[in-house]
VEXDREN-2710 file (C-alpha; in Angstrom, 1 decimal):
% VEXDREN-2710
k/r/px/py/pz
1/MET/0.0/0.0/0.0
2/ASN/2.7/2.5/1.0
3/GLY/4.4/2.4/-2.4
4/GLN/1.2/3.4/-4.2
5/PHE/0.7/6.8/-2.6
6/GLU/3.2/7.6/0.2
7/ASP/5.4/9.8/-2.0
8/ASP/2.6/11.2/-4.2
9/ASP/1.8/14.7/-2.9
10/GLU/-1.4/14.7/-5.0
11/ILE/-2.8/12.1/-2.5
12/GLY/-3.6/13.5/0.9
13/CYS/-5.8/10.8/2.3
14/VAL/-7.0/7.3/1.5
15/VAL/-10.4/5.7/1.8
16/LEU/-10.7/1.9/2.2
17/THR/-14.1/0.2/1.7
18/GLY/-15.5/-3.2/0.8
19/LYS/-17.7/-4.6/-1.9
20/GLY/-21.0/-6.4/-1.4
21/LYS/-21.9/-7.4/2.1
22/ALA/-18.4/-7.3/3.6
23/PHE/-15.9/-4.6/4.4
24/ALA/-13.2/-7.3/4.2
25/ALA/-13.5/-11.1/4.3
26/GLY/-10.4/-11.7/6.4
27/ALA/-8.3/-14.7/6.1
28/ASP/-9.0/-17.8/3.9
29/ILE/-10.1/-20.4/6.5
30/GLU/-9.9/-23.3/4.0
31/GLU/-6.3/-22.3/3.3
32/MET/-5.4/-21.9/6.9
33/SER/-6.9/-25.2/8.0
34/SER/-4.1/-27.2/6.4
35/LYS/-1.2/-25.2/7.9
36/ASP/0.8/-26.3/10.9
37/PHE/2.8/-24.3/13.5
38/ALA/6.1/-24.3/11.5
39/GLN/4.4/-23.0/8.4
40/VAL/2.6/-20.1/10.1
41/TYR/5.6/-19.2/12.2
42/LYS/8.2/-19.2/9.5
43/SER/6.0/-17.2/7.2
44/ASN/5.2/-14.8/10.1
45/MET/1.6/-14.9/9.0
46/PHE/-0.2/-11.6/9.1
47/ALA/3.0/-9.6/9.8
48/GLN/2.7/-8.0/6.3
49/TRP/-0.7/-6.5/7.3
50/ALA/1.2/-4.0/9.5
51/ASP/2.2/-2.2/6.3
52/VAL/-1.2/-0.5/6.5
53/THR/-0.2/1.2/9.8
54/ARG/3.2/2.4/8.5
55/THR/2.0/4.9/6.0
56/SER/2.2/8.5/7.2
57/LYS/-1.0/9.6/5.4
58/PRO/-4.4/9.2/7.0
59/ILE/-6.5/6.2/6.1
60/ILE/-10.3/6.2/6.5
61/ALA/-12.1/2.9/6.8
62/ALA/-15.6/3.1/5.3
63/VAL/-17.1/-0.1/6.8
64/ASN/-20.1/-1.0/4.6
65/GLY/-20.9/-4.4/6.0
66/PHE/-19.4/-7.3/7.9
67/ALA/-16.0/-6.6/9.4
68/LEU/-15.2/-9.8/11.2
69/GLY/-11.9/-11.3/12.2
70/GLY/-9.2/-9.9/9.8
71/GLY/-11.8/-7.5/8.5
72/CYS/-12.3/-5.9/11.9
73/GLU/-8.5/-5.9/12.5
74/LEU/-8.0/-4.2/9.1
75/ALA/-10.5/-1.5/10.1
76/MET/-8.7/-0.9/13.4
77/MET/-5.4/-0.4/11.5
78/CYS/-7.0/2.6/9.8
79/ASP/-7.0/6.1/11.4
80/ILE/-10.7/6.8/11.3
81/ILE/-13.6/4.3/11.1
82/LEU/-16.9/5.4/9.6
83/ALA/-19.6/2.7/9.7
84/GLY/-22.7/2.2/7.6
85/GLU/-25.9/1.3/9.4
86/LYS/-25.6/-2.3/8.3
87/ALA/-22.0/-2.7/9.5
88/LYS/-21.2/-5.5/12.0
89/PHE/-17.9/-5.9/13.9
90/GLY/-16.5/-9.0/15.6
91/GLN/-13.5/-11.2/16.4
92/PRO/-14.9/-14.8/15.9
93/GLU/-11.5/-16.6/15.8
94/ILE/-12.2/-18.4/19.1
95/ASN/-14.8/-20.4/17.2
96/LEU/-11.9/-21.8/15.1
97/GLY/-9.8/-22.8/18.0
98/ILE/-7.4/-19.8/17.6
99/ILE/-7.2/-16.2/18.6
100/PRO/-7.0/-13.0/16.5
101/GLY/-3.6/-12.8/14.9
102/ALA/-3.5/-9.3/13.2
103/GLY/-4.1/-7.0/16.2
104/GLY/-7.5/-8.0/17.4
105/THR/-6.5/-8.6/21.0
106/GLN/-4.2/-5.6/21.1
107/ARG/-6.0/-2.8/19.2
108/LEU/-9.5/-3.7/20.4
109/ILE/-8.6/-3.2/24.0
110/ARG/-7.2/0.2/23.2
111/ALA/-10.4/1.1/21.4
112/VAL/-13.2/-0.3/23.6
113/GLY/-11.5/-1.2/26.9
114/LYS/-10.6/-4.5/28.5
115/SER/-14.1/-5.8/29.4
116/ARG/-15.7/-5.2/26.0
117/ALA/-12.6/-6.6/24.2
118/MET/-12.7/-9.7/26.4
119/GLU/-16.4/-10.2/25.7
120/MET/-16.0/-9.8/21.9
121/CYS/-12.9/-12.1/21.6
122/LEU/-14.1/-14.8/24.1
123/THR/-17.8/-15.0/23.0
124/ALA/-17.2/-14.3/19.3
125/ASN/-20.4/-12.2/19.3
126/MET/-20.8/-9.5/16.7
127/ILE/-21.7/-6.0/17.6
128/SER/-23.7/-3.5/15.5
129/ALA/-22.5/-0.3/14.0
130/GLN/-24.2/1.7/16.7
131/GLU/-22.8/-0.5/19.5
132/ALA/-19.3/-0.1/18.0
133/CYS/-19.8/3.7/17.9
134/ASP/-21.0/3.7/21.5
135/ALA/-18.0/1.7/22.6
136/GLY/-15.5/4.0/20.9
137/LEU/-14.5/1.6/18.1
138/VAL/-16.1/3.7/15.4
139/SER/-16.0/7.5/14.9
140/ARG/-19.7/7.6/13.8
141/VAL/-22.5/5.8/12.1
142/VAL/-23.6/7.0/8.7
143/GLU/-26.7/6.2/6.6
144/GLN/-25.8/3.2/4.4
145/GLU/-26.4/5.1/1.1
146/ALA/-24.3/8.1/2.2
147/LEU/-21.3/6.2/3.6
148/MET/-18.9/6.6/0.7
149/ASP/-19.9/10.2/0.1
150/GLU/-19.3/10.9/3.7
151/ALA/-15.9/9.1/3.7
152/VAL/-14.7/10.7/0.5
153/GLY/-15.9/14.1/1.7
154/MET/-13.9/13.7/4.9
155/GLY/-10.9/12.6/2.9
156/PHE/-11.0/15.7/0.8
157/THR/-11.4/17.8/3.9
158/ILE/-8.3/16.2/5.4
159/ALA/-6.4/16.4/2.1
160/SER/-7.1/20.2/1.9
161/LYS/-5.0/20.8/5.1
162/GLY/-1.3/21.2/5.2
163/GLY/0.2/17.8/4.4
164/MET/3.2/18.2/6.8
165/ALA/0.9/19.1/9.7
166/VAL/-1.5/16.2/8.9
167/ARG/1.3/13.6/8.8
168/MET/2.8/14.9/12.0
169/CYS/-0.5/15.1/13.8
170/LYS/-1.3/11.5/12.9
171/GLU/2.2/10.5/14.2
172/ALA/1.6/12.4/17.5
173/ILE/-1.8/10.9/18.1
174/ASN/-0.5/7.4/17.4
175/VAL/2.5/7.9/19.8
176/ALA/-0.1/8.7/22.6
177/GLU/-1.2/5.1/22.5
178/GLU/2.3/3.7/23.1
179/THR/4.0/6.1/25.6
180/SER/3.5/7.9/28.9
181/LEU/1.6/11.2/29.2
182/ALA/4.8/13.1/30.0
183/GLU/6.7/11.6/27.1
184/GLY/3.7/12.2/24.8
185/LEU/3.4/15.8/25.8
186/ARG/7.2/16.3/25.2
187/PHE/6.8/14.6/21.7
188/GLU/3.8/16.8/20.9
189/ARG/5.7/20.0/21.7
190/ARG/8.6/19.0/19.6
191/ILE/6.3/18.3/16.6
192/PHE/4.6/21.7/17.3
193/HIS/7.9/23.4/17.3
194/ALA/9.1/21.6/14.2
195/LEU/6.1/22.7/12.1
196/PHE/7.3/26.3/12.5
197/ALA/10.1/25.4/10.0
198/THR/7.6/24.6/7.3
199/GLN/6.2/26.8/4.5
200/ASP/2.7/25.5/5.3
201/GLN/2.9/27.1/8.7
202/LYS/3.8/30.5/7.2
203/GLU/1.0/30.1/4.6
204/GLY/-1.6/28.9/7.1
205/MET/-1.1/31.8/9.5
206/ALA/-0.8/34.4/6.8
207/ALA/-4.1/33.1/5.2
208/PHE/-5.8/33.3/8.6
209/LEU/-4.7/36.9/9.2
210/GLU/-5.6/37.9/5.6
211/LYS/-9.0/36.2/5.9
212/ARG/-8.5/33.9/2.9
213/LYS/-8.2/30.2/2.2
214/PRO/-4.6/28.8/2.6
215/ASP/-2.8/27.5/-0.4
216/PHE/-0.8/24.7/1.2
217/LYS/2.2/23.2/-0.8
218/ASN/3.1/20.3/1.6
219/GLU/6.4/22.0/2.3
END
């Protein structure tokens, strides 16, 4: 994914969505059923999925339907999750005698808390779009027919901002999940200071004072 748009300044944000009734189907159970420990360990199964999280540009998940197992994990790798009214979320791996392997136990607890994450992973029960929103997994629920328009519109809004600030803001928010408050505040200040070395900062503040729209150059 990174190679397709990471260095293209014409792309400021990416929207991921599914087709049909599913946001993402997840792993191929038939294919996995024949594998043994050595095969999955040596291939480091699912490690490649982390590429989604390594891009510096924001990714919006427009969850149109079922996001189960790997589908739910893929959505959680994105920066913002919008859900259509028909969306369903779940981690049903326990029904297969395994556990989530692409972040389900780790990202879910950060999104919805320990108790809800335990319930979802241990019971394999699905939750609705509204339940996911109430739990903090989803940013908001959108009418099914308006989902893509909403996601693309949000993408254009984000892409219209200064690209340097957008990338650094994403980085700062992600750091907050993995560090102490004191370290996070220190990191945030350094990012804040660094942006004063960019042309976009000069343009953004000049545009504000001159009461016009900024013309950001991602520089």
